[in-house]
C-alpha positions as CSV (number, residue, x, y, z in Angstrom):
1,X,148.4,178.8,214.4
2,X,146.3,177.2,217.2
3,X,142.5,177.8,217.3
4,X,140.3,176.6,220.0
5,X,136.9,175.7,218.9
6,X,133.7,173.7,220.3
7,X,132.7,170.6,218.7
8,X,129.8,168.3,219.1
9,X,129.9,164.4,219.3
10,X,130.6,163.1,215.7
11,X,129.7,159.8,213.9
12,X,131.4,157.6,211.4
13,X,130.5,154.3,209.6
14,X,132.2,151.1,210.5
15,X,131.3,147.5,210.1
16,X,130.4,144.2,212.0
17,X,132.4,140.9,211.3
18,X,129.4,138.3,211.0
19,X,132.0,135.6,210.7
20,X,133.3,136.3,214.3
21,X,129.9,135.6,216.0
22,X,130.0,133.4,218.9
23,X,126.3,132.3,219.5
24,X,127.1,130.9,223.1
25,X,128.8,134.1,224.5
26,X,126.5,136.2,222.4
27,X,129.5,138.3,221.0
28,X,130.5,139.7,217.7
29,X,133.8,141.4,216.4
30,X,133.4,145.2,215.4
31,X,135.9,146.8,213.2
32,X,135.0,150.3,214.5
33,X,137.5,152.4,212.3
34,X,139.9,151.9,209.4
35,X,141.1,155.6,209.4
36,X,139.6,156.2,206.1
37,X,138.9,159.9,205.0
38,X,135.4,161.3,205.3
39,X,134.0,164.5,203.8
40,X,132.6,166.9,206.3
41,X,130.9,170.4,206.2
42,X,132.7,173.2,208.3
43,X,130.8,175.8,210.5
44,X,133.1,178.5,209.0
45,X,134.1,177.6,205.5
46,X,134.7,175.2,202.7
47,X,134.0,171.4,203.2
48,X,137.1,169.6,204.4
49,X,138.2,166.1,204.6
50,X,138.7,164.3,208.1
51,X,141.0,161.7,208.7
52,X,141.3,159.7,212.1
53,X,144.8,158.8,213.0
54,X,145.1,155.2,214.2
55,X,148.5,155.7,215.8
56,X,147.9,154.1,219.3
57,X,149.5,157.2,220.6
58,X,146.5,159.4,219.3
59,X,143.5,157.4,220.2
60,X,142.0,157.3,223.8
61,X,140.6,153.7,224.2
62,X,139.7,154.3,227.9
63,X,135.9,154.6,227.3
64,X,135.7,151.7,224.9
65,X,137.6,149.4,227.3
66,X,135.5,150.4,230.3
67,X,132.6,148.8,228.6
68,X,131.2,151.5,226.3
69,X,127.4,150.9,225.1
70,X,126.4,149.3,221.9
71,X,123.3,151.3,220.8
72,X,120.6,151.4,218.3
73,X,121.1,154.1,215.8
74,X,122.9,156.6,218.2
75,X,119.8,156.6,220.4
76,X,121.0,158.3,223.7
77,X,117.8,159.2,225.4
78,X,116.2,155.8,226.4
79,X,117.6,152.9,228.3
80,X,115.9,150.5,225.7
81,X,118.3,151.9,223.0
82,X,121.2,150.1,224.8
83,X,121.4,146.6,223.1
84,X,124.7,145.5,224.3
85,X,128.1,146.6,225.4
86,X,131.9,146.6,224.3
87,X,133.5,143.8,226.2
88,X,136.0,145.5,228.7
89,X,139.5,145.3,227.5
90,X,138.7,144.0,224.0
91,X,139.2,147.5,222.2
92,X,142.6,147.7,220.5
93,X,144.2,148.7,217.2
94,X,145.7,146.2,214.9
95,X,147.2,146.7,211.4
96,X,145.9,150.2,211.2
97,X,142.2,149.1,212.3
98,X,140.2,149.7,215.4
99,X,138.7,146.5,216.7
100,X,136.7,145.6,219.6
101,X,134.3,142.8,220.7
102,X,130.7,143.5,221.5
103,X,128.4,141.4,223.7
104,X,124.7,141.6,222.9
105,X,122.0,142.0,225.6
106,X,119.7,138.9,226.3
107,X,116.6,141.0,226.7
108,X,113.6,139.6,224.5
109,X,113.3,142.9,222.5
110,X,116.9,142.6,221.4
111,X,116.5,138.9,220.1
112,X,115.4,140.0,216.6
113,X,118.5,142.1,216.2
114,X,120.8,139.4,217.5
115,X,119.4,137.1,214.9
116,X,119.8,139.6,212.2
117,X,123.5,140.2,213.1
118,X,124.0,136.4,213.0
119,X,122.4,136.0,209.5
120,X,124.5,138.9,208.3
121,X,121.5,141.2,207.6
122,X,122.8,143.8,209.9
123,X,126.4,144.5,209.0
124,X,126.7,148.2,209.4
125,X,127.8,149.9,212.5
126,X,128.7,153.5,213.5
127,X,131.0,155.0,216.0
128,X,130.3,158.0,218.2
129,X,133.6,160.1,219.0
130,X,134.9,163.2,220.1
131,X,138.1,164.9,218.7
132,X,140.3,166.8,220.9
133,X,142.9,168.0,218.6
134,X,143.2,168.3,214.8
135,X,146.2,168.7,212.9
136,X,145.2,170.7,209.7
137,X,147.0,171.0,206.3
138,X,146.1,172.1,202.9
139,X,147.7,170.3,199.9
140,X,148.1,172.5,196.8
141,X,144.9,172.7,195.0
142,X,143.0,170.6,197.3
143,X,140.8,171.0,200.2
144,X,141.9,171.2,203.6
145,X,142.7,168.0,205.6
146,X,141.9,167.8,209.3
147,X,143.8,164.9,210.8
148,X,142.6,163.9,214.4
149,X,145.6,163.3,216.4
150,X,143.8,163.2,219.9
151,X,140.4,161.6,219.7
152,X,138.1,159.6,221.9
153,X,135.6,156.8,220.7
154,X,132.8,156.4,223.2
155,X,130.1,154.4,221.7
156,X,129.3,152.0,219.0
157,X,125.9,151.8,217.2
158,X,124.0,149.4,214.9
159,X,122.7,151.3,212.0
160,X,120.7,150.2,208.9
161,X,123.2,152.0,206.3
162,X,126.7,152.8,207.1
163,X,127.5,155.0,204.0
164,X,124.8,157.7,204.1
165,X,126.0,160.7,202.0
166,X,125.0,162.9,205.1
167,X,126.4,160.5,207.7
168,X,129.1,162.0,210.0
169,X,127.7,165.5,209.8
170,X,127.4,167.4,213.2
171,X,124.7,166.2,215.3
172,X,123.0,168.1,218.1
173,X,124.3,167.5,221.5
174,X,126.8,168.6,224.0
175,X,129.9,170.2,222.8
176,X,133.5,169.9,223.8
177,X,136.6,171.9,223.3
178,X,139.0,170.9,220.3
179,X,142.3,172.5,219.4
180,X,142.9,173.1,215.6
181,X,146.7,173.3,214.8
182,X,146.6,175.0,211.4
183,X,150.0,175.0,209.5
184,X,151.1,178.4,208.1
185,X,153.6,179.0,205.4
186,X,156.7,179.0,207.8
187,X,155.5,175.4,208.9
188,X,155.1,174.3,205.4
189,X,158.7,175.3,204.7
190,X,159.8,173.0,207.5
191,X,160.2,175.2,210.6
192,X,158.7,172.9,212.9
193,X,155.9,170.6,211.4
194,X,153.6,168.5,213.7
195,X,153.9,164.7,212.8
196,X,151.9,161.7,213.7
197,X,154.4,161.2,216.6
198,X,153.8,164.6,218.0
199,X,152.4,164.1,221.7
200,X,148.7,165.0,221.8
201,X,148.2,168.5,223.3
202,X,145.6,169.0,225.9
203,X,142.5,170.9,224.9
204,X,143.5,173.8,227.0
205,X,146.9,174.1,226.0
206,X,148.1,177.8,225.5
207,X,151.8,177.1,225.5
208,X,152.2,177.2,221.6
209,X,154.1,180.2,220.4
210,X,151.6,180.8,217.6
211,X,148.4,183.0,218.5
212,X,145.6,181.2,220.1
213,X,142.1,182.4,219.2
214,X,138.7,181.6,220.9
215,X,135.8,181.3,218.7
216,X,132.3,181.4,220.4
217,X,128.9,181.1,218.7
218,X,125.9,183.4,219.5
219,X,123.6,182.2,222.2
220,X,120.4,183.6,221.1
221,X,118.6,181.8,218.0
222,X,118.3,185.0,216.0
223,X,122.1,185.8,216.1
224,X,122.9,182.1,215.7
225,X,120.7,182.0,212.6
226,X,122.3,185.2,211.0
227,X,125.9,183.8,211.9
228,X,125.1,180.4,210.3
229,X,123.5,182.1,207.2
230,X,126.7,184.3,206.7
231,X,128.9,181.3,207.1
232,X,126.8,179.2,204.6
233,X,126.7,182.4,202.2
234,X,130.7,182.2,202.0
235,X,130.7,178.8,200.6
236,X,130.4,178.1,196.8
237,X,130.3,174.9,194.7
238,X,133.6,173.2,194.2
239,X,135.0,173.7,190.8
240,X,136.5,170.6,189.1
241,X,140.1,171.3,187.8
242,X,140.4,171.0,184.0
243,X,140.9,167.2,182.9
244,X,141.4,165.4,179.6
245,X,138.5,164.2,177.8
246,X,139.8,160.8,178.0
247,X,140.0,160.6,181.6
248,X,136.5,159.6,182.4
249,X,137.2,157.9,185.7
250,X,138.6,161.3,186.9
251,X,135.6,163.3,185.6
252,X,133.2,160.7,187.3
253,X,135.0,160.9,190.6
254,X,134.9,164.7,190.6
255,X,131.3,164.7,189.7
256,X,130.6,162.3,192.5
257,X,132.4,164.7,194.9
258,X,130.6,167.7,193.6
259,X,127.2,166.1,194.3
260,X,128.2,165.0,197.8
261,X,129.2,168.7,198.6
262,X,125.8,169.9,197.2
263,X,123.9,167.4,199.3
264,X,125.9,168.0,202.4
265,X,125.7,171.7,202.1
266,X,121.9,171.7,201.6
267,X,121.4,169.3,204.7
268,X,123.8,171.3,206.8
269,X,122.3,174.6,206.2
270,X,118.7,173.5,206.5
271,X,119.5,171.8,209.8
272,X,121.2,174.8,211.3
273,X,118.2,177.0,210.5
274,X,116.0,174.5,212.2
275,X,114.0,173.7,208.9
276,X,112.2,170.5,208.5
277,X,114.3,167.6,206.9
278,X,111.6,167.0,204.3
279,X,112.3,170.5,202.9
280,X,116.1,169.8,202.4
281,X,115.3,166.3,201.1
282,X,113.0,167.9,198.3
283,X,115.7,170.2,197.3
284,X,118.1,167.3,197.1
285,X,115.9,165.3,195.0
286,X,115.1,168.0,192.5
287,X,118.8,168.7,191.9
288,X,118.6,172.3,193.1
289,X,122.0,174.0,192.9
290,X,123.7,175.2,196.1
291,X,123.2,178.9,195.3
292,X,119.4,178.4,194.4
293,X,119.1,176.3,197.7
294,X,120.5,179.0,199.7
295,X,117.9,181.5,198.4
296,X,115.1,179.1,198.9
297,X,116.1,178.1,202.4
298,X,116.6,181.9,203.5
299,X,113.1,182.6,201.9
300,X,111.7,179.6,204.0
301,X,113.3,181.1,207.1
302,X,111.9,184.5,206.2
303,X,108.3,183.0,205.8
304,X,108.3,181.2,209.2
305,X,109.5,184.5,210.8
306,X,106.7,186.5,209.2
307,X,104.2,184.0,210.4
308,X,105.4,184.3,213.9
309,X,105.3,188.0,213.9
310,X,101.9,188.2,212.1
311,X,100.1,186.2,214.8
312,X,101.6,186.5,218.3
313,X,98.5,186.5,220.1
314,X,95.0,184.6,220.4
315,X,92.1,186.7,221.0
316,X,89.4,185.4,223.3
317,X,86.1,187.3,223.4
318,X,84.9,188.3,227.0
319,X,82.4,185.6,228.1
320,X,82.9,183.6,225.0
321,X,84.8,180.8,223.3
322,X,88.1,181.2,221.6
323,X,87.6,182.2,218.1
324,X,90.0,179.6,216.9
325,X,88.3,176.7,218.8
326,X,84.8,177.9,217.4
327,X,86.0,178.1,213.8
328,X,87.7,174.4,214.1
329,X,84.5,173.0,215.5
330,X,82.5,174.6,212.6
331,X,84.9,173.1,210.1
332,X,84.7,169.7,211.8
333,X,80.8,169.9,211.9
334,X,80.7,170.6,208.3
335,X,82.8,167.5,207.4
336,X,80.7,165.3,209.8
337,X,77.5,166.6,208.1
338,X,78.8,165.7,204.7
339,X,79.7,162.0,206.1
340,X,76.3,161.6,207.5
341,X,73.6,164.4,207.5
342,X,71.3,162.4,209.7
343,X,73.7,161.7,212.6
344,X,75.4,165.2,212.4
345,X,73.0,168.0,211.7
346,X,74.6,171.2,210.2
347,X,75.1,173.9,212.6
348,X,74.8,177.7,211.7
349,X,78.5,178.4,212.2
350,X,79.5,175.5,209.8
351,X,77.2,176.5,206.9
352,X,80.1,178.9,205.3
353,X,82.2,175.6,205.1
354,X,79.6,173.5,203.5
355,X,80.5,172.1,200.1
356,X,84.3,172.9,200.5
357,X,86.9,169.9,199.6
358,X,89.3,168.8,202.1
359,X,92.1,170.6,200.1
360,X,90.1,173.8,200.3
361,X,89.7,173.6,203.9
362,X,93.3,172.8,204.3
363,X,94.2,176.0,202.4
364,X,91.7,177.9,204.7
365,X,93.2,176.6,207.9
366,X,96.8,177.7,206.5
367,X,95.6,181.1,205.8
368,X,94.0,181.5,209.3
369,X,97.3,180.4,210.7
370,X,99.0,183.2,208.7
371,X,100.6,181.0,206.2
372,X,100.6,182.5,202.7
373,X,99.4,179.7,200.3
374,X,99.6,181.9,197.1
375,X,101.3,179.8,194.5
376,X,101.6,176.6,196.4
377,X,100.8,173.3,194.6
378,X,98.3,170.9,195.8
379,X,101.0,168.7,197.2
380,X,102.6,171.7,199.0
381,X,99.3,172.7,200.6
382,X,98.5,169.2,201.8
383,X,102.1,168.7,203.2
384,X,102.1,172.0,205.0
385,X,98.5,171.7,206.3
386,X,99.6,168.3,208.0
387,X,102.9,169.5,209.3
388,X,102.4,173.2,210.5
389,X,100.7,175.1,213.3
390,X,97.4,175.3,211.6
391,X,94.3,173.7,213.0
392,X,93.9,171.2,210.4
393,X,95.4,168.2,212.1
394,X,93.1,168.8,215.1
395,X,90.2,169.2,212.8
396,X,90.9,165.8,211.3
397,X,91.4,164.4,214.6
398,X,88.1,165.8,215.8
399,X,86.2,164.2,212.8
400,X,87.9,160.9,213.3
401,X,87.3,160.8,217.0
402,X,83.6,161.5,216.7
403,X,82.9,159.0,213.7
404,X,84.7,156.4,215.7
405,X,82.9,157.1,219.0
406,X,79.6,157.4,217.2
407,X,80.1,153.8,215.7
408,X,81.5,152.4,218.9
409,X,78.4,153.6,221.0
410,X,76.1,152.4,218.3
411,X,77.2,148.8,218.1
412,X,75.0,146.4,220.3
413,X,76.6,145.1,223.2
414,X,74.2,142.5,224.6
415,X,76.4,141.4,227.6
416,X,75.9,144.6,229.5
417,X,72.6,143.6,230.8
418,X,73.7,140.7,233.0
419,X,77.2,141.7,233.7
420,X,78.7,144.2,236.1
421,X,81.1,146.9,234.9
422,X,83.8,148.3,237.1
423,X,87.0,150.4,236.8
424,X,90.6,149.3,237.2
425,X,93.2,151.7,238.5
426,X,96.1,150.1,236.9
427,X,97.1,147.0,234.7
428,X,97.8,144.7,237.8
429,X,95.7,141.7,238.6
430,X,92.5,142.4,240.3
431,X,91.3,139.9,242.9
432,X,87.5,139.5,243.4
433,X,86.4,137.8,246.6
434,X,83.4,135.5,246.1
435,X,81.8,136.1,249.5
436,X,79.7,133.4,251.1
437,X,76.5,133.8,252.9
438,X,76.3,135.3,256.4
439,X,76.4,132.7,259.1
440,X,73.2,131.6,260.5
441,X,71.9,133.2,263.7
442,X,71.8,131.0,266.7
443,X,69.6,131.3,269.8
444,X,71.1,132.9,272.6
445,X,70.0,131.6,275.9
446,X,69.3,133.5,279.1
447,X,72.5,135.1,280.3
448,X,74.3,133.2,277.4
449,X,77.0,134.9,275.1
450,X,76.9,135.4,271.5
451,X,78.8,132.9,269.2
452,X,81.2,134.2,266.5
453,X,80.9,133.1,262.9
454,X,83.0,133.6,259.8
455,X,82.3,134.4,256.2
456,X,83.2,131.7,253.5
457,X,85.0,133.2,250.5
458,X,86.6,132.2,247.2
459,X,88.8,134.3,245.0
460,X,88.9,135.0,241.2
461,X,91.6,137.1,239.6
462,X,91.9,139.0,236.1
463,X,93.5,142.1,234.8
464,X,92.9,144.8,232.1
465,X,94.7,144.2,228.8
466,X,95.5,146.8,226.2
467,X,94.4,146.5,222.4
468,X,94.9,148.9,219.7
469,X,95.5,150.0,216.1
470,X,96.9,153.1,214.3
471,X,94.9,154.8,211.4
472,X,96.9,157.1,209.2
473,X,95.7,160.2,207.2
474,X,98.2,161.0,204.5
475,X,98.5,164.0,202.1
476,X,97.0,161.7,199.3
477,X,93.9,161.8,201.2
478,X,93.6,165.4,201.1
479,X,94.6,165.7,197.4
480,X,92.2,163.1,196.4
481,X,89.4,164.5,198.6
482,X,88.8,161.1,200.1
483,X,86.5,161.9,203.0
484,X,86.0,158.2,203.7
485,X,89.7,157.9,204.8
486,X,88.8,159.6,208.1
487,X,85.1,159.0,208.4
488,X,84.0,155.6,207.3
489,X,87.3,153.8,208.2
490,X,87.5,155.2,211.7
491,X,83.7,154.2,212.1
492,X,84.7,150.7,211.1
493,X,87.4,150.7,213.8
494,X,84.8,151.8,216.2
495,X,82.5,148.8,215.4
496,X,85.6,146.5,215.7
497,X,86.5,147.8,219.1
498,X,83.0,147.3,220.4
499,X,83.1,143.8,218.6
500,X,86.3,143.0,220.6
501,X,84.6,143.8,223.9
502,X,81.7,141.4,223.1
503,X,84.4,138.7,221.9
504,X,85.9,138.7,225.3
505,X,82.9,138.6,227.4
506,X,80.9,136.1,225.3
507,X,84.2,134.1,224.8
508,X,84.0,133.3,228.5
509,X,80.5,131.8,228.1
510,X,81.4,129.7,225.1
511,X,84.9,128.7,226.3
512,X,83.7,127.7,229.8
513,X,87.0,128.3,231.5
514,X,88.1,127.1,234.9
515,X,87.4,128.9,238.1
516,X,89.5,129.3,241.1
517,X,88.3,126.0,242.7
518,X,89.6,124.1,239.6
519,X,86.2,123.1,238.0
520,X,84.8,124.7,234.6
521,X,82.3,127.6,235.0
522,X,79.5,125.5,233.9
523,X,79.9,122.0,235.8
524,X,77.8,119.6,237.5
525,X,79.8,120.2,240.7
526,X,78.6,123.8,240.5
527,X,75.1,122.7,240.1
528,X,74.6,124.9,237.2
529,X,74.8,122.6,234.3
530,X,71.9,120.4,233.4
531,X,72.7,116.5,233.3
532,X,70.6,116.0,230.1
533,X,70.0,118.6,227.3
534,X,66.5,119.6,226.9
535,X,64.6,121.9,224.3
536,X,63.7,125.3,225.4
537,X,60.2,125.1,226.7
538,X,58.3,125.8,229.9
539,X,59.4,122.6,231.6
540,X,63.0,123.0,230.9
541,X,63.1,126.5,231.8
542,X,61.2,125.9,235.2
543,X,63.7,123.0,236.0
544,X,66.8,125.2,235.4
545,X,65.0,128.1,237.4
546,X,64.5,125.8,240.3
547,X,68.1,124.7,240.2
548,X,69.3,128.3,240.5
549,X,66.8,128.9,243.5
550,X,68.4,125.9,245.3
551,X,71.9,127.1,244.9
552,X,73.7,127.2,248.3
553,X,76.3,129.3,249.9
554,X,80.0,128.3,250.3
555,X,78.9,126.5,253.3
556,X,76.9,124.2,251.2
557,X,73.9,124.6,253.7
558,X,72.4,128.2,253.2
559,X,69.8,128.3,250.3
560,X,70.4,131.4,248.3
561,X,67.1,131.4,246.4
562,X,68.6,133.0,243.2
563,X,66.0,134.4,240.8
564,X,67.0,134.3,237.1
565,X,66.4,137.6,235.1
566,X,67.5,136.9,231.7
567,X,67.0,134.1,229.1
568,X,70.2,134.0,226.9
569,X,69.9,132.1,223.7
570,X,71.7,131.8,220.2
571,X,70.1,133.6,217.2
572,X,68.8,130.3,216.2
573,X,66.6,130.1,219.3
574,X,65.7,133.9,219.3
575,X,62.2,133.6,218.1
576,X,61.3,130.6,220.3
577,X,62.6,132.6,223.2
578,X,60.4,135.5,222.4
579,X,57.4,133.4,221.9
580,X,58.0,131.8,225.3
581,X,58.1,135.1,227.3
582,X,55.5,136.8,225.2
583,X,52.3,137.9,226.8
584,X,49.5,135.5,225.7
585,X,46.1,134.5,226.5
586,X,45.6,131.6,228.8
587,X,45.1,128.5,226.6
588,X,42.5,125.8,227.3
589,X,45.0,123.3,228.1
590,X,46.4,124.3,231.4
591,X,49.6,122.3,230.7
592,X,50.5,124.8,228.1
593,X,50.3,127.9,230.4
594,X,53.3,130.0,230.6
595,X,53.6,131.2,234.1
596,X,54.1,134.9,234.8
597,X,57.4,134.3,236.5
598,X,58.6,133.0,233.1
599,X,57.3,135.7,231.1
600,X,59.1,138.1,233.4
601,X,62.5,136.8,231.8
602,X,64.1,139.3,229.5
603,X,65.4,137.4,226.4
604,X,69.0,138.1,225.2
605,X,70.1,136.8,221.6
606,X,73.7,136.5,220.8
607,X,75.0,135.2,217.4
608,X,78.3,134.5,218.7
609,X,76.8,131.5,220.8
610,X,75.6,129.8,217.7
611,X,79.3,128.9,216.6
612,X,79.6,126.8,219.9
613,X,76.0,125.4,219.9
614,X,72.9,126.4,218.2
615,X,70.7,124.5,220.8
616,X,72.3,125.5,224.1
617,X,70.6,128.1,226.2
618,X,71.3,129.9,229.4
619,X,69.6,131.7,232.5
620,X,71.4,134.5,234.3
621,X,70.7,136.6,237.3
622,X,70.7,140.2,237.8
623,X,74.2,141.4,238.7
624,X,72.4,143.3,241.5
625,X,71.5,140.1,243.2
626,X,74.6,138.2,242.7
627,X,78.0,138.3,240.8
628,X,78.0,136.8,237.4
629,X,80.6,138.2,234.9
630,X,82.6,141.2,235.5
631,X,84.2,143.6,232.9
632,X,86.7,146.4,233.5
633,X,87.9,149.5,231.8
634,X,91.0,151.3,232.8
635,X,90.0,154.3,235.0
636,X,89.7,157.4,232.7
637,X,89.8,155.4,229.6
638,X,86.2,154.0,229.4
639,X,85.8,152.9,225.9
640,X,87.6,153.5,222.8
641,X,90.4,156.2,223.5
642,X,91.9,158.4,220.6
643,X,95.4,159.8,220.3
644,X,96.8,162.1,217.4
645,X,100.1,162.9,216.3
646,X,102.0,164.1,213.3
647,X,103.1,161.1,211.2
648,X,106.6,159.4,211.7
649,X,106.1,156.5,209.6
650,X,103.7,158.1,207.2
651,X,103.6,161.4,205.5
652,X,100.6,162.8,207.3
653,X,98.7,162.3,210.7
654,X,98.6,159.1,212.6
655,X,95.5,158.5,214.8
656,X,95.9,155.7,217.3
657,X,92.7,153.9,218.6
658,X,93.3,152.1,221.9
659,X,91.0,149.9,224.4
660,X,92.1,148.9,227.9
661,X,89.7,146.1,228.7
662,X,89.3,142.9,230.6
663,X,86.6,140.5,231.9
664,X,86.3,137.5,234.1
665,X,83.6,135.1,235.4
666,X,83.3,136.0,239.2
667,X,80.7,133.6,240.3
668,X,79.0,130.5,238.8
669,X,76.0,130.6,240.8
670,X,74.2,133.3,238.9
671,X,74.5,131.6,235.6
672,X,72.9,128.2,234.4
673,X,73.5,126.2,231.3
674,X,71.3,123.6,229.4
675,X,72.9,122.1,226.5
676,X,69.6,121.9,224.7
677,X,68.4,119.3,222.2
């Protein structure tokens, strides 16, 4: 009898042959199939064995020989997943094995994978294929054998492990038609059996004299879940036939087969009912039987269904805030008050949550979301709170965001006084034109014409760069009631981000980089570097102030009369700078008088300068008068930015801290340096 069904693309493990690597051509040989049998789970019955026929008449090699992709772990959604391709025309079948040559991409991000392949660290690969026709038979006392006699391999993937017990099971994706030729009793007696040499029938073949049946799956999720549940309920654990006690190898083999059946059945049923993989992994690790797993899986599906029915709407009071948002903000405030009562006063709405542990708040959030937490262990409460539709991940994110932002804003950034802030619209280089002075006006004679002038200019360029780290909040944090994990640690990250900004800006002062004209920022050619170092006093500051006033425009003629507004010193000279500009009585010795013009300078002390020189000091003009150093944030992302998602690499919540920031000295004429003495 022939049956027409729909099947998704399937996977099967294979292997690389590292000794076939050609470093110059960047190629390596792949054994993409040896025809071994693989255990699979059926949609509508007992597990079966699948065997891929490697008769050349049964394998369609067109897609491989057309340059099929070589992927990372069967990723088909992004272009970055393509790390190479099958060399056209290299796919073939030799001595019962499928072989092809793969050429690896020359992209920089693929280079580590290519090195691991050459070193033999990556050996496992997996093929993706579609089966168009199965020849099905069932040996006496054994499980069914589905032999693919018409199939197409269409991609090859590098994978970390090629012998996963759950590997090869149906993956989500587009489905295709497949003809199942099931041998009945008449065929088994020799009426007209299909052999390996039987030509492959097309998927829409209806000429077989046996009955042809169309099987369709329900479209709606409820119907699909019920149909899958009924199909899963028809399964039972395979019973090992009776063997002699001395036959230990046979017993061990059948035990392994039974365990594979248990694992595959649990993963298959949980996946079809859209349950989290972690739920299935827990059942597998605890050794729960198939029957008990079915019961627990159905209970979990029912619980999720009840949750959906219980809270279908969100109530928003007229003229007020969403109750859910109000409750979430109150819980966050209670946690912030526990972290720092001074910085975060307790609000009235948060008093009911004061003193509650993290785990108690997690249980409260689950209850508000309609999840029944009665009988759940501490670990289960923590896991569900971090991976459910409750408000708890958003509460943790809000607390982390506020502590990080508070610490970021509190950190002293001394450069902001004499630097100019701008916003960048993208990550491309920004060009800043250093405008010269306007041309001098010339006398216009009687009936004379106005002469034209031009503006001199010089161009500086820089761009915004991205900096970032990820903070993880795990379920262990909740169980241990470790509030510091998402208050003090994010606060330290806030300090770190603010420090990074200061490092970038003050690094320009200490590194003394080259400007667009090829000279260093502080250079005698720029007339902003004292030829001989002098100690910080009235005379040396007066000389520096005069040098800035005498700076000329790009025409080297027009005097700009730049007035310094800030006296910048390392921490070692902070006291001396403060004494110099302090208001004081006029001394008897007129030579020691500090003029009012010097006392109007605002001192800026920066300890980052001490590492470069404990004696050098600087003058800086106001950015409102002339450009000095410019720093930029990406538009809409000023300062530290926070993103939150459910953990992928960790069992919890991941919080990403990001800073888009850049800085550059735009003009040297508003800065002056004295090496000191």
